[in-house]
BAGU-646600 format. One record per residue (C-alpha): residue in three letters; x, y, z. Coordinates in Angstrom, 1 decimal, always signed. Each point is the difference from the previous one (the first is absolute). Layout:
residues N
  aa   east  north     up
 ALA      X      Y      Z
...
This chain:
residues 498
  aa   east  north     up
 UNK  +15.2   +5.7   +4.7
 UNK   -1.2   -3.6   -0.3
 UNK   +1.8   -1.0   -3.2
 UNK   +3.8   -0.6   +0.0
 UNK   +0.2   +0.3   -3.8
 UNK   -0.7   +3.1   -2.0
 UNK   -3.2   -1.3   -1.4
 UNK   -0.8   +3.2   -1.9
 UNK   +2.9   -1.0   -2.2
 UNK   -0.4   -3.7   -0.1
 UNK   -3.8   -0.6   +0.1
 UNK   +0.5   -1.5   -3.5
 UNK   +2.2   -2.7   +1.6
 UNK   -2.9   -1.6   +1.9
 UNK   +0.5   -3.7   -0.1
 UNK   -2.7   -2.4   -1.2
 UNK   +0.9   -3.7   +0.0
 UNK   -2.1   -2.5   -2.1
 UNK   -0.8   -3.2   +1.7
 UNK   -1.1   -1.7   -3.2
 UNK   -3.0   -0.2   -2.1
 UNK   -3.1   -2.2   +0.2
 UNK   -2.2   -0.3   -3.1
 UNK   -2.9   -1.9   +1.5
 UNK   -3.2   +1.9   +0.8
 UNK   -1.2   -2.0   +3.0
 UNK   -0.2   +3.0   +2.4
 UNK   -0.5   -2.2   +3.0
 UNK   +3.3   -1.8   -0.6
 UNK   +1.7   +3.2   -0.8
 UNK   -1.2   +1.6   +3.2
 UNK   +1.1   -2.9   +2.1
 UNK   +3.4   +0.1   -1.6
 UNK   +0.4   +3.7   +0.3
 UNK   -1.1   +0.0   +3.7
 UNK   +2.6   -2.7   +0.9
 UNK   +2.7   +1.8   -1.9
 UNK   -0.8   +3.3   +1.7
 UNK   +0.1   -1.6   +3.4
 UNK   +3.4   -1.7   -0.8
 UNK   +1.5   +3.1   -1.4
 UNK   -1.0   +2.0   +3.1
 UNK   +1.1   -2.7   +2.4
 UNK   +3.4   -0.2   -1.7
 UNK   +0.9   +3.7   -0.4
 UNK   -2.2   +2.4   +1.9
 UNK   +1.8   +1.6   +2.9
 UNK   -2.9   -0.4   +2.5
 UNK   +1.0   -3.5   +1.2
 UNK   +3.4   +1.2   +1.2
 UNK   -1.1   +3.4   +1.5
 UNK   -1.6   -0.1   +3.5
 UNK   -3.1   +1.9   +0.9
 UNK   -3.7   +0.3   -0.8
 UNK   +0.5   +0.5   -3.7
 UNK   +1.8   -3.3   -0.2
 UNK   -2.7   -1.7   +2.1
 UNK   -2.8   +1.2   -2.3
 UNK   +2.0   -1.3   -3.0
 UNK   +0.6   -3.4   +1.5
 UNK   -3.5   -0.5   +1.2
 UNK   -1.4   +0.5   -3.5
 UNK   +2.6   -1.7   -2.1
 UNK   -1.4   -3.5   +0.2
 UNK   -3.4   +0.7   +1.5
 UNK   -0.8   +2.4   -2.8
 UNK   +1.3   -2.5   -2.5
 UNK   -2.4   -2.6   +1.2
 UNK   -2.9   +2.4   +0.2
 UNK   +0.7   +1.1   -3.6
 UNK   +0.4   -3.5   -1.3
 UNK   -3.4   -0.9   +1.5
 UNK   -1.5   +2.6   -2.4
 UNK   +1.8   -1.2   -3.1
 UNK   -3.1   -1.9   -1.2
 UNK   -1.8   +3.3   -0.7
 UNK   +2.8   +1.3   -2.3
 UNK   -1.4   -0.2   -3.6
 UNK   +1.4   +3.1   -1.7
 UNK   +2.9   +2.5   -0.1
 UNK   -2.0   +2.3   +2.3
 UNK   -0.6   -2.6   +2.7
 UNK   +3.6   -1.1   -0.2
 UNK   +1.1   +3.6   +0.5
 UNK   -2.3   +0.5   +3.0
 UNK   +1.2   -3.2   +1.7
 UNK   +3.7   +0.9   -0.4
 UNK   -0.8   +3.5   +1.3
 UNK   -1.8   -1.6   +3.0
 UNK   +3.1   -2.0   +1.0
 UNK   +2.4   +2.9   -0.5
 UNK   -2.1   +2.5   +1.9
 UNK   -0.4   -2.4   +2.9
 UNK   +3.5   +0.7   +1.2
 UNK   -1.3   +3.5   +0.9
 UNK   +3.2   +1.4   -1.6
 UNK   -0.5   +2.7   -2.7
 UNK   +3.2   -1.1   -1.7
 UNK   -1.2   -3.6   -0.6
 UNK   -2.2   +0.1   -3.1
 UNK   -1.2   -2.3   -2.7
 UNK   -1.1   +1.8   -3.2
 UNK   -1.0   -1.1   -3.5
 UNK   +3.0   -0.1   -2.3
 UNK   -2.0   +0.9   -3.1
 UNK   -1.4   +3.3   -1.1
 UNK   -3.6   +0.5   +1.3
 UNK   -2.4   +3.0   -0.2
 UNK   +0.0   +2.1   +3.1
 UNK   -1.8   -2.0   +2.7
 UNK   -0.5   +3.0   +2.3
 UNK   -3.3   +1.0   -1.7
 UNK   -1.1   -3.6   -0.8
 UNK   -3.1   -1.9   +0.9
 UNK   -1.8   -2.8   -1.9
 UNK   -3.3   +1.0   +1.6
 UNK   -1.2   +2.6   +2.6
 UNK   -3.1   +1.7   +1.4
 UNK   +1.0   +3.5   -1.1
 UNK   +1.4   +0.8   +3.5
 UNK   +3.4   +0.6   +1.5
 UNK   +1.0   +0.2   +3.6
 UNK   +2.9   +1.7   +1.8
 UNK   +1.7   -0.5   +3.3
 UNK   -0.9   +3.1   +2.1
 UNK   +0.8   +0.4   +3.7
 UNK   -0.1   -3.8   +0.6
 UNK   -3.1   -0.7   -2.0
 UNK   -1.0   -1.0   -3.6
 UNK   -2.0   +2.9   -1.4
 UNK   -1.7   +0.4   -3.4
 UNK   +2.1   +2.4   -2.1
 UNK   -1.5   -0.4   -3.4
 UNK   -3.4   -1.0   -1.6
 UNK   -0.1   -0.3   -3.7
 UNK   -2.4   +2.5   -1.5
 UNK   -3.4   -1.5   -0.8
 UNK   +0.2   -2.8   +2.5
 UNK   -3.2   -0.3   +1.9
 UNK   -0.5   -1.3   +3.5
 UNK   +3.6   +0.3   +0.9
 UNK   +1.3   +1.2   +3.4
 UNK   +1.0   +3.7   -0.1
 UNK   +3.5   +1.3   +0.1
 UNK   +1.1   +0.2   +3.6
 UNK   -2.0   -3.1   +1.1
 UNK   +2.0   -2.4   +2.3
 UNK   +0.2   -3.7   -0.9
 UNK   -0.6   -2.2   +3.0
 UNK   -0.8   -3.5   -1.4
 UNK   -0.1   -1.9   -3.3
 UNK   -1.6   -3.3   -0.7
 UNK   -0.9   -0.3   +3.7
 UNK   +3.7   +0.3   +0.9
 UNK   +1.4   +2.8   +2.2
 UNK   +2.0   +2.4   -2.2
 UNK   +3.3   -0.7   +1.7
 UNK   -0.2   -3.7   -0.7
 UNK   -1.4   +0.6   -3.5
 UNK   +2.9   +2.4   -0.9
 UNK   +2.6   -2.3   +1.3
 UNK   -1.3   -2.9   -2.1
 UNK   -0.4   +2.2   -3.1
 UNK   +3.1   +2.2   +0.1
 UNK   +2.7   -1.0   +2.5
 UNK   +3.0   -1.5   -1.8
 UNK   -1.9   -0.2   -3.2
 UNK   +0.1   +3.7   -0.6
 UNK   +2.2   +1.4   +2.8
 UNK   +1.0   -0.2   +3.6
 UNK   -3.0   +0.9   +2.2
 UNK   +2.2   +0.0   +3.1
 UNK   +1.2   +3.4   -1.2
 UNK   -1.8   +3.3   -0.3
 UNK   +1.4   +0.4   -3.5
 UNK   -1.2   -3.4   -1.0
 UNK   -3.5   +0.8   +1.2
 UNK   +0.0   +3.3   -2.0
 UNK   +1.3   -1.3   -3.3
 UNK   -2.2   -3.1   -0.1
 UNK   -3.3   +1.5   +1.2
 UNK   -1.4   +0.8   -3.4
 UNK   -0.2   -3.8   -0.8
 UNK   -2.1   -1.0   +3.0
 UNK   -3.2   -0.4   -2.0
 UNK   +1.6   -0.7   -3.4
 UNK   +0.6   -3.3   -1.8
 UNK   +3.6   +0.0   -1.0
 UNK   +0.0   -3.4   -1.6
 UNK   +1.5   -1.6   +3.1
 UNK   -1.6   -3.5   +0.5
 UNK   +1.4   -0.2   +3.5
 UNK   -1.8   +3.1   +1.3
 UNK   -3.5   +0.0   -1.5
 UNK   -1.7   +2.5   -2.2
 UNK   -2.4   +2.9   +0.6
 UNK   -2.0   -0.5   +3.2
 UNK   -3.7   -0.3   -0.5
 UNK   -1.0   +2.2   +3.0
 UNK   +1.8   +2.2   +2.4
 UNK   -1.1   +2.0   +3.0
 UNK   +0.8   +3.7   +0.0
 UNK   -0.4   +2.7   +2.7
 UNK   -0.9   +3.4   -1.3
 UNK   +0.6   +2.8   +2.4
 UNK   -1.7   -0.6   +3.4
 UNK   -2.6   -2.3   -1.5
 UNK   -0.4   -3.7   +0.7
 UNK   +1.9   -2.4   -2.3
 UNK   -1.9   -1.2   -3.0
 UNK   +0.5   -2.6   -2.7
 UNK   +0.9   +1.0   -3.6
 UNK   +0.0   -2.5   -2.8
 UNK   +3.2   +0.3   -2.1
 UNK   -1.3   -0.2   -3.5
 UNK   +2.4   -0.8   -2.8
 UNK   +0.8   +2.9   -2.3
 UNK   +1.7   +0.1   -3.4
 UNK   +3.8   +0.1   +0.3
 UNK   +1.3   +3.1   -1.6
 UNK   +3.8   +0.6   +0.3
 UNK   -0.5   +3.8   +0.3
 UNK   -2.5   -0.4   +2.9
 UNK   +2.3   -2.4   +1.8
 UNK   +2.9   +2.5   -0.3
 UNK   -2.2   +2.8   +1.2
 UNK   -1.1   -2.1   +3.0
 UNK   +3.6   -0.7   +0.9
 UNK   +1.1   +3.6   -0.4
 UNK   -2.9   +1.1   +2.1
 UNK   +1.3   -2.2   +2.8
 UNK   +3.8   -0.1   +0.0
 UNK   +2.3   +2.8   -0.8
 UNK   +1.4   -0.8   -3.5
 UNK   +2.7   +2.2   -1.6
 UNK   -0.7   +1.5   -3.4
 UNK   +1.9   -0.3   -3.2
 UNK   +2.7   +2.4   +1.1
 UNK   +1.4   -1.4   +3.3
 UNK   +2.9   +2.5   +0.3
 UNK   -0.7   +3.7   +0.0
 UNK   +0.4   +3.3   +1.9
 UNK   -3.0   +2.3   +0.5
 UNK   -0.8   +3.1   +2.0
 UNK   -3.0   -0.6   +2.3
 UNK   -1.3   +2.5   +2.5
 UNK   +3.0   +2.1   -0.6
 UNK   +2.7   -2.6   +0.7
 UNK   +1.9   -2.6   -2.0
 UNK   -1.6   -3.5   -0.1
 UNK   +2.4   -2.7   -1.2
 UNK   -1.8   -3.1   -1.3
 UNK   +2.0   -3.3   +0.1
 UNK   -2.8   -2.6   -0.6
 UNK   +2.3   -2.6   -1.5
 UNK   +3.5   -1.3   +0.5
 UNK   +0.2   -2.0   -3.3
 UNK   +3.0   +0.5   -2.3
 UNK   -2.3   +1.1   -2.9
 UNK   -1.9   +2.6   +1.9
 UNK   +1.9   +2.9   -1.7
 UNK   +2.8   +0.8   +2.5
 UNK   +2.3   +1.9   -2.3
 UNK   -2.6   +2.7   -0.8
 UNK   -1.3   +0.1   +3.6
 UNK   +3.4   +0.3   +1.6
 UNK   +0.7   +2.9   -2.4
 UNK   -3.1   +1.7   +1.2
 UNK   +1.0   -0.5   +3.7
 UNK   +3.4   +1.5   -0.6
 UNK   -1.5   +3.0   -1.7
 UNK   -2.4   +0.6   +3.0
 UNK   +2.4   -0.4   +2.9
 UNK   -0.3   +3.6   +1.1
 UNK   -3.8   -0.4   +0.6
 UNK   +0.4   -3.4   +1.5
 UNK   +2.6   +1.2   +2.5
 UNK   -1.9   +3.2   +0.8
 UNK   -1.5   +0.7   +3.5
 UNK   -3.6   -0.6   -1.2
 UNK   +0.7   -3.8   -0.1
 UNK   -1.4   -2.6   -2.4
 UNK   -2.0   -3.2   -0.3
 UNK   +1.7   -3.3   -1.1
 UNK   -2.9   -2.2   -1.1
 UNK   +1.0   -3.7   +0.0
 UNK   -3.5   -1.5   -0.2
 UNK   -0.2   -3.0   -2.2
 UNK   +3.8   -0.1   -0.2
 UNK   +0.5   -3.7   -0.4
 UNK   +3.6   -1.1   +0.0
 UNK   -0.6   -3.6   +1.0
 UNK   +1.1   -1.7   -3.2
 UNK   +2.7   +2.4   -1.2
 UNK   +3.5   -0.5   +1.3
 UNK   +0.9   +3.6   -1.0
 UNK   -2.8   +1.6   +2.0
 UNK   +2.0   +0.9   +3.0
 UNK   +2.7   +1.7   -2.1
 UNK   -2.8   +1.9   -1.8
 UNK   -1.4   +1.3   +3.2
 UNK   +3.4   +0.9   +1.4
 UNK   +0.7   +1.8   -3.2
 UNK   -3.0   +2.3   +0.5
 UNK   +1.1   +0.8   +3.6
 UNK   +3.6   +0.5   -1.0
 UNK   -1.0   +2.6   -2.5
 UNK   -2.2   +2.0   +2.4
 UNK   +2.1   -0.4   +3.2
 UNK   +3.4   -0.7   -1.7
 UNK   +1.9   -3.3   +0.3
 UNK   +2.4   +1.6   +2.6
 UNK   -2.9   +0.7   +2.3
 UNK   -2.0   -3.2   -0.4
 UNK   +3.1   -2.0   +0.7
 UNK   +0.1   +1.4   +3.5
 UNK   -3.6   -1.2   +0.6
 UNK   -0.1   -3.4   -1.6
 UNK   -1.4   -2.9   +2.2
 UNK   +2.6   -2.0   +1.8
 UNK   +1.2   -2.8   -2.3
 UNK   +1.0   -2.9   +2.2
 UNK   +0.6   -3.4   -1.5
 UNK   -1.6   -2.2   -2.6
 UNK   -0.3   -3.7   +0.7
 UNK   +0.5   -2.4   -3.0
 UNK   -0.9   -3.6   -0.2
 UNK   +3.0   -1.8   -1.4
 UNK   -1.4   -2.2   -2.7
 UNK   +1.1   -0.8   -3.5
 UNK   -3.2   +1.4   -1.3
 UNK   +0.4   +3.3   +1.7
 UNK   +3.6   +0.1   -1.1
 UNK   -1.0   -0.4   -3.6
 UNK   -2.1   +3.1   +0.1
 UNK   +3.1   +2.1   +0.6
 UNK   +2.0   -1.9   -2.6
 UNK   -2.5   +0.9   -2.6
 UNK   -0.5   +3.6   +1.1
 UNK   +3.8   +0.6   +0.0
 UNK   +0.1   -1.5   -3.5
 UNK   -2.7   +2.4   -1.3
 UNK   +1.7   +3.0   +1.7
 UNK   +3.3   -0.7   -1.7
 UNK   -1.7   -0.3   -3.4
 UNK   -1.3   +3.5   +0.4
 UNK   +2.8   +2.3   -1.0
 UNK   -1.8   +3.1   +1.3
 UNK   -0.6   -1.6   +3.4
 UNK   +3.6   -1.2   +0.3
 UNK   +1.1   +3.6   -0.6
 UNK   -2.6   +1.7   +2.2
 UNK   -0.3   -2.4   +2.9
 UNK   +3.2   -2.0   +0.6
 UNK   -0.6   +0.1   +3.7
 UNK   -3.3   -1.8   -0.3
 UNK   +1.8   -2.8   -1.9
 UNK   +2.6   -0.2   +2.8
 UNK   -2.6   -0.2   +2.7
 UNK   -1.8   -2.7   -1.8
 UNK   +3.2   -2.0   -0.6
 UNK   +0.7   +0.3   +3.7
 UNK   -3.4   -1.5   +0.8
 UNK   +0.7   -2.9   -2.5
 UNK   +3.4   -0.6   +1.7
 UNK   -1.8   -0.1   +3.4
 UNK   -2.4   -2.6   -1.5
 UNK   +3.0   -2.1   -1.1
 UNK   +1.7   +0.2   +3.4
 UNK   -3.2   -0.9   +1.9
 UNK   -0.9   -2.9   -2.2
 UNK   +3.5   -1.4   +0.1
 UNK   -0.1   +0.2   +3.8
 UNK   -3.4   -1.7   +0.2
 UNK   -1.7   +3.1   +1.4
 UNK   -3.7   +0.5   -0.5
 UNK   +0.2   +3.8   +0.2
 UNK   +2.3   +3.0   -0.1
 UNK   -0.5   +3.7   +0.6
 UNK   +1.2   +3.0   -1.9
 UNK   -0.2   +3.6   +1.2
 UNK   -1.4   +2.7   -2.2
 UNK   +2.8   +2.0   -1.6
 UNK   +0.8   +3.1   +2.1
 UNK   -1.6   +3.3   -1.1
 UNK   +2.4   +2.9   -0.3
 UNK   -2.0   +2.7   +1.8
 UNK   +1.0   +3.7   +0.5
 UNK   -1.6   +0.7   +3.3
 UNK   +0.4   +3.7   -0.6
 UNK   -2.2   -0.1   -3.1
 UNK   -2.9   +2.5   +0.4
 UNK   -3.6   -0.7   -0.6
 UNK   -1.0   +1.9   -3.2
 UNK   -3.7   -0.4   +0.6
 UNK   -1.3   +2.9   +2.1
 UNK   -3.7   -0.8   +0.2
 UNK   -2.3   -2.8   +1.3
 UNK   -0.5   -3.0   -2.2
 UNK   -3.1   -2.2   +0.0
 UNK   +0.4   -3.5   -1.4
 UNK   -3.3   -1.7   -1.1
 UNK   -0.1   -3.8   +0.1
 UNK   -2.7   -2.6   -0.3
 UNK   -0.4   -3.8   -0.4
 UNK   +1.6   +0.1   -3.5
 UNK   +3.4   +1.1   +1.5
 UNK   +2.1   -3.2   +0.0
 UNK   +3.5   -1.3   -0.6
 UNK   +2.4   +2.8   -0.9
 UNK   -2.6   +2.6   +0.9
 UNK   +0.3   -1.3   +3.6
 UNK   +3.8   +0.3   -0.1
 UNK   -0.5   +3.6   -1.2
 UNK   -2.3   +0.7   +2.9
 UNK   +2.6   -1.5   +2.4
 UNK   +2.4   +2.8   -1.0
 UNK   -2.7   +2.7   -0.2
 UNK   -1.1   -0.8   +3.5
 UNK   +3.5   +0.9   +1.2
 UNK   +0.1   +3.4   -1.7
 UNK   -0.8   +3.1   +2.1
 UNK   -3.4   +1.8   -0.5
 UNK   -1.4   -3.0   -1.8
 UNK   -3.4   -1.5   +0.9
 UNK   -1.4   -3.3   -1.3
 UNK   -3.8   +0.4   -0.6
 UNK   -2.8   -1.7   -1.8
 UNK   -0.9   -3.7   +0.5
 UNK   +1.8   -3.2   +1.2
 UNK   +2.6   -1.3   -2.6
 UNK   +0.6   -3.5   -1.1
 UNK   +2.4   -2.0   +2.2
 UNK   +3.1   -1.8   -1.3
 UNK   +2.1   -2.9   +1.0
 UNK   +3.6   +0.1   +1.3
 UNK   +0.7   -2.7   -2.6
 UNK   +1.1   +2.1   -3.0
 UNK   +1.7   +0.0   -3.4
 UNK   -2.0   -2.3   -2.3
 UNK   +0.9   -3.3   -1.5
 UNK   -2.5   -0.9   -2.7
 UNK   -0.4   -3.5   -1.5
 UNK   -2.2   -1.4   -2.7
 UNK   -2.1   -2.8   +1.4
 UNK   -0.2   -3.3   -1.9
 UNK   -3.4   +0.7   -1.7
 UNK   +1.6   +3.1   -1.5
 UNK   -3.3   +1.8   +0.9
 UNK   +1.2   +1.6   +3.2
 UNK   +3.1   +1.6   +1.6
 UNK   +0.9   -0.3   +3.6
 UNK   +1.8   +3.0   +1.6
 UNK   +1.5   +0.2   +3.5
 UNK   +2.5   +2.1   +1.9
 UNK   +3.3   -1.8   +0.3
 UNK   +1.7   +2.0   +2.8
 UNK   -1.2   +1.2   +3.4
 UNK   +0.4   +3.6   +1.2
 UNK   -0.2   -1.2   +3.6
 UNK   +1.2   +3.4   +1.5
 UNK   -2.4   +2.2   -1.9
 UNK   -1.4   +2.7   +2.2
 UNK   -3.6   -0.5   -1.3
 UNK   -1.1   -3.4   +1.0
 UNK   -1.2   -2.9   -2.1
 UNK   -3.4   +0.6   -1.5
 UNK   -0.2   +3.4   +1.7
 UNK   -1.8   +2.7   -2.0
 UNK   +0.1   +3.7   +0.5
 UNK   -3.0   +1.3   +1.9
 UNK   -0.5   +3.8   +0.0
 UNK   +0.0   +1.5   +3.4
 UNK   -2.7   +1.7   +1.9
 UNK   -1.6   +2.8   -2.0
 UNK   +1.7   -1.2   -3.2
 UNK   -2.3   -2.9   -0.9
 UNK   -2.4   +0.7   -2.9
 UNK   -3.5   -1.5   +0.7
 UNK   -1.9   +1.3   -3.0
 UNK   -0.4   -1.6   -3.4
 UNK   +3.4   -0.7   -1.4
 UNK   -1.2   +0.7   -3.6
 UNK   -1.5   +3.4   +0.7
 UNK   +2.9   +2.2   -1.1
 UNK   -1.8   +3.2   +0.9
 UNK   -0.4   -1.2   +3.6
 UNK   +3.5   -1.3   +0.2
 UNK   +1.5   +3.3   -1.1
 UNK   -2.2   +2.0   +2.3
 UNK   +1.0   -2.3   +2.9
 UNK   +3.7   +0.4   -0.8
 UNK   -0.4   +3.8   +0.0
 UNK   -1.2   -0.2   +3.6
 UNK   +3.2   -1.8   +1.0
 UNK   +2.0   +3.0   -1.3
 UNK   -2.3   +2.4   +1.9
 UNK   -1.8   +1.0   -3.1
């Protein structure tokens, strides 16, 4: 389990520190100030500089180089949107999923947003950008299934890098390719990446490539959402549920958010344990299960597994803990001071989780000892897990776990445990990766328009490596359309021999 604290209970204790407020609306000045503050905060407190290895080298190589590259683009910042894109660019350049810069204010969902488009969406399919959606009524558009090979006389790999990489996601990862692909031909109001291309080459079947003009179409939110949903698997309004599909239970966990409806869902699980533990087996569907921004997501996932397999049995299979490495700085120490204070103000938490407070106080004491001694780091082991090795596995049948590019954060921690349980297979599509730098500190940047988040401790002994996703094994990779539920369910049935 990647989180020392019981974050299911203390998610509400997440710390956000305000770095002040700036009233001026000169977005260029605000962006420059925010970039420098982000760089200085990371240099002062992120654990990467004191942890050896490739993850540290990647961090160090971008810290100042990325700052200079970003500052060189400040002249193009003229709005809140361009400010947000430039901050995202700098944060994403660390290639660390736990370093993010996000708008601090409420905004409409940007997932389905474009300021202009050609009525076309593309998806990442087997290493290529493929047309997945054409708005009804658009004439002269490439057909669904056509492969994009070039736009504006630029090879598509070069074009996609300039348009999407770091601005929308990390194109060095399979998950980043999949989740950003719909935006390849859209204008997302990013002045650094250009708008809708004028012409692109598409290859249709075995025919020769041909040019298509990308003609601007009216922007309709419903069509943009339809285009995205035709491309990337997107959970519906009920992310937690239990169904019966092809005669066996199908457990849907498409969200790890605290407000997903866990009390009711856990009650349903507990009422269906007999069928879940039966010899016929079941499907655990984690597609779209983002847990990247929720500190309680690991505990949520473990809670599902503990209900199905029992805590006594899962304790015997949990991944090896090892040590956490902490960077001993006053800033990192303050995070624990504030968290302990909030824990102690919550009477229910004090009553239910005194051991968590004790563990956190021990970390704070270790900070004090290390700082007093002039040490730059210290290590703390994960608390030991009381495991009954004689505990029996209550699940008699095979279990298929479905994952995709949307599985991140606590979803990955959950799959870490699932992959160690007997008769469990991980299937579907490659997940997101995640960093070994975990447990978020979040600060408000000087403009007050953006928050910087980063992992403030390093799980250097984690069995799954830094930025390593789960890749389904041979015969367990789904290569069809990720949004075709009929096809997905038929394919899953074949894996059970049905």
